[in-house]
C-alpha positions, -999 to +999 in steps of 0.1 A: -678+533-458-714+522-452-715+491-429-739+477-448-748+475-491-777+468-503-777+446-537-807+452-565-818+488-560-794+504-583-758+492-596-733+489-573-710+519-565-669+513-563-669+526-526-695+494-522-673+471-534-643+478-513-664+482-484-676+446-493-645+427-503-617+445-475-638+458-448-669+431-445-691+449-448-728+435-443-752+427-474-786+428-478-808+418-513-836+441-513-872+428-519-878+444-555-845+422-565-857+391-554-892+394-568-877+400-601-854+366-600-886+348-587-904+363-620-874+353-644-872+318-626-907+309-633-898+319-672-866+291-668-892+267-655-917+268-684-884+265-713-873+238-695-905+218-700-904+225-738-894+198-760-870+223-782-838+222-764-828+259-750-793+267-750-780+262-710-812+249-701-818+216-714-784+213-737-749+210-727-721+242-733-698+257-749-690+228-776-716+208-764-744+236-772-759+211-799-765+180-772-801+172-758-801+167-719-828+146-706-851+163-676-838+137-650-801+147-659-802+182-658-790+185-622-761+167-629-752+185-654-751+217-636-739+199-607-707+184-629-704+219-652-693+235-616-667+209-606-650+205-644-649+241-646-637+246-606-604+239-627-579+263-610-541+259-598-516+280-581-512+298-550-549+310-531-561+342-544-563+373-522-595+370-497-605+407-507-603+391-545-628+366-538-651+387-521-655+412-543-659+386-568-688+369-547-706+400-545-701+410-586-716+378-593-747+379-569-753+420-582-757+402-613-778+376-603-802+401-588-806+419-619-836+393-628-817+385-660-799+350-651-827+327-644-820+316-609-838+310-582-837+337-551-825+311-528-791+309-552-792+349-545-804+343-509-771+317-503-742+340-522-753+373-495-758+346-468-720+333-474-707+370-479-722+377-442-709+342-427-673+355-442-670+320-456-644+326-486-641+296-512-609+290-520-599+302-555-566+295-568-544+321-590-544+304-624-577+295-645-590+319-662-587+330-697-613+360-694-635+342-718-663+331-711-656+352-683-637+338-656-651+305-654-625+287-631-630+316-603-663+317-606-663+283-601-647+280-573-672+300-555-701+277-570-687+249-556-687+261-520-724+268-524-732+235-532-713+227-501-683+209-522-648+220-524-625+240-500-630+274-481-620+295-453-641+304-426-640+340-412-608+332-388-593+325-418-588+285-412-590+261-440-620+235-442-640+216-466-673+237-478-702+214-462-682+217-429-682+259-434-718+258-442-732+236-419-710+259-389-727+291-405-761+274-409-762+278-440-777+251-465-760+238-492-780+245-527-788+217-552-782+234-586-811+233-619-814+241-650-799+269-661-780+281-627-746+267-631-742+290-663-753+316-644-730+316-617-700+316-637-702+332-671-692+367-659-665+392-654-666+399-616-630+386-609-614+414-630-639+438-625-630+433-587-597+433-591-596+464-609-620+480-587-597+475-559-569+489-581-588+522-589-595+526-550-557+518-540-537+539-572-563+569-567-544+574-530-509+560-550-511+590-574-517+611-546-485+603-527-468+599-561-476+640-560-465+645-523-429+622-533-422+644-560-430+676-538-401+665-515-375+657-542-384+689-557-376+706-525-348+687-509-333+689-546-335+726-543-358+726-575-380+751-582-419+754-581-420+782-609-429+754-633-462+741-616-475+778-622-516+776-630-516+795-663-487+774-673-506+741-670-540+758-687-519+764-715-524+726-718-556+718-708-552+683-693-571+677-667-549+656-649-523+675-654-541+707-638-549+687-606-514+672-604-500+706-604-526+720-579-512+694-557-474+704-561-481+737-557-498+732-521-477+708-513-446+732-512-464+766-503-447+789-484-414+762-481-386+782-466-361+760-486-376+766-523-375+804-509-340+800-506-328+798-538-354+822-559-346+852-570-320+864-595-292+851-572-310+818-588-281+804-619-302+775-621-322+777-656-343+745-656-346+713-634-342+679-657-371+668-665-382+636-635-386+669-612-402+695-634-423+671-658-442+657-624-475+668-636-473+661-671-464+619-657-486+620-628-512+638-648-513+613-677-517+585-651-542+599-636-564+605-669-557+570-676-576+560-638-605+582-650-609+565-685-603+530-662-630+546-637-655+551-664-653+516-682-657+500-645-690+524-637-706+511-670-692+472-658-707+477-623-742+484-643-738+453-666-757+419-660-736+397-676-743+359-682-745+337-711-775+331-721-797+362-705-830+367-701-841+400-719-866+423-701-894+411-723-889+377-715-869+363-741-834+337-733-810+345-756-769+338-764-752+367-765-713+373-759-710+403-731-691+378-712-662+387-730-638+408-711-619+430-730-631+461-722-620+456-689-589+433-700-578+470-720-582+494-692-561+468-669-534+465-692-537+506-699-531+511-659-504+486-656-487+509-683-492+544-665-486+528-628-448+513-645-440+550-659-449+566-627-425+546-603-400+547-634-401+584-626-399+583-592-371+560-593-351+588-610-357+612-587-345+593-557-314+588-577-310+625-581-311+630-548-283+602-539-259+617-569-238+645-553-230+652-592-270+662-595-281+667-555-270+705-550-251+698-523-263+667-505-237+644-492-227+616-516-267+585-513-270+611-483-245+593-466-234+604-428-194+592-430-188+595-467-165+564-476-175+546-442-214+548-448-231+541-480-262+557-473-293+551-492-270+536-522-287+505-522-326+515-514-323+528-546-313+492-559-339+481-544-367+505-565-346+504-597-350+464-593-391+469-589-389+498-618-377+470-644-399+443-631-424+471-635-419+475-671-420+437-675-456+439-658-466+468-684-470+440-710-499+434-724-520+403-711-551+417-735-530+407-768-522+374-760-558+356-771-552+316-766-579+291-783-597+271-759-627+249-758-622+228-791-619+261-808-655+274-798-638+301-778-611+308-799-604+343-791-602+354-752-595+385-731-569+373-704-584+401-682-579+379-650-540+378-660-541+414-663-557+417-632-532+399-614-501+410-630-513+448-619-519+439-588-484+431-589-477+464-603-494+484-575-476+471-547-444+474-567-457+510-570-457+514-532-429+506-528-408+525-553-427+556-539-419+545-503-382+546-513-385+582-524-404+594-497-380+585-471-350+594-497-369+632-492-372+635-457-336+622-453-325+649-478-348+673-461-332+668-427-300+673-442-307+706-455-314+720-419-311+745-404-336+761-434-372+745-426-401+724-456-431+737-465-462+726-442-471+695-461-442+678-468-429+690-430-460+674-417-451+640-444-416+642-426-430+640-388-448+612-400-421+596-413-401+601-388-427+583-362-411+550-376-377+557-389-350+576-374-332+609-394-294+608-404-268+586-393-246+561-392-258+532-414-286+510-398-304+479-413-323+497-442-352+469-453-375+476-419-371+510-426-384+507-463-410+484-453-423+509-425-428+540-453-442+515-475-467+510-449-473+545-443-479+550-483-501+518-489-522+531-456-529+563-472-513+581-443-487+597-463-514+611-487-542+619-463-510+639-436-499+660-467-533+666-480-545+680-444-511+703-443-515+719-473 
């Protein structure tokens, strides 16, 4: 990932957002973008002098849109808007989410379609580069008009008010942090308050981070399935390319190709292949892994398309058009993003559900094809991985609840002016929790599959699954008497979430 990201020359790429949000890449604003911003600001200042009211420039907001505001009260209007809308509550939102939100709002400001001054654009970039992160609370956004409360907490910090964390993570008043970073607080002028808070930036930022993580987790799901198929003496014949071609779903083909690669050359698979094998077919959780993982991949691709279109958007209300009109609009409504956030939560829950079923098969002596009960060392004395499966089952149960869509749960606000909202922020928050759950369920399957491979000795696994087992063995010991299991689950979860499991498997395949 680049160590420097330029805003304003073209729409940001998903990887750019991850680089700034998660890896603190530096942000620069292009000179062309600053010129566009200055040109548009001149239009706004002309309208501010017009005796006729213009929404957001010389009027109140929302249900107060018909109230004319005198010129000498407009700065107070903008400041009051931000202070009143910074009404979040609950736990702090993660630093990477706030940084993604800030970057995406900066990108919209840099389009020149919002009417802010260049100073505002430059201040947002300065905060990101200084590592100053406003404290944003979890609850407060209905996803329409955009992520109002989260974006207001950021705007409040730009004004030198509210709370932030500095680059070292210390909580402090925003004014102190800005002074320490050499950043002058902004005194907002006409239209600028609205421009800073009317956007889908929070939910979009979380979607982009989720897409990045889920791509790795779906490859890891293929790795975990390969470990289960191999260690439970399943067949790889059902993953053949010609069988997949009979149903040309792209995601399915990609997952099946991974499974073929991860199982290629496996002595364990070869040991039960041929006429001596009496197995007719494997259970669905083994045999249909490409179909389920593939459907999740296709869902991911659809969500990525929506995210890329949103990245190319200038979301504000009112918006300054290319020909200089200032028009009210509804582009701040988060429905497109909210729907795919909910869709992804469904896919995540189903992939995890299938993974947990494969883990359970490995622990059941009646279905594991010769493995000891619960993969225990001394049956009757040791419990093996029995309760690790309980943990996976508990997570899967929660993921099913998290799959209930937030986007259908509209609730009216603003004296019925905002009578239908997207709840996209809520959809994004639950998806983040769901992804954490999926990583843990996959880690338990990986840990189980690696122990089961050990118990198939002296038969050896395929190159890819063997490489994953070797990686896991750097953090977790092999079979033996019962020991403290929780730290082992956490260690393998770290390997899954970091992408190490997927990387090692792909490199060895």
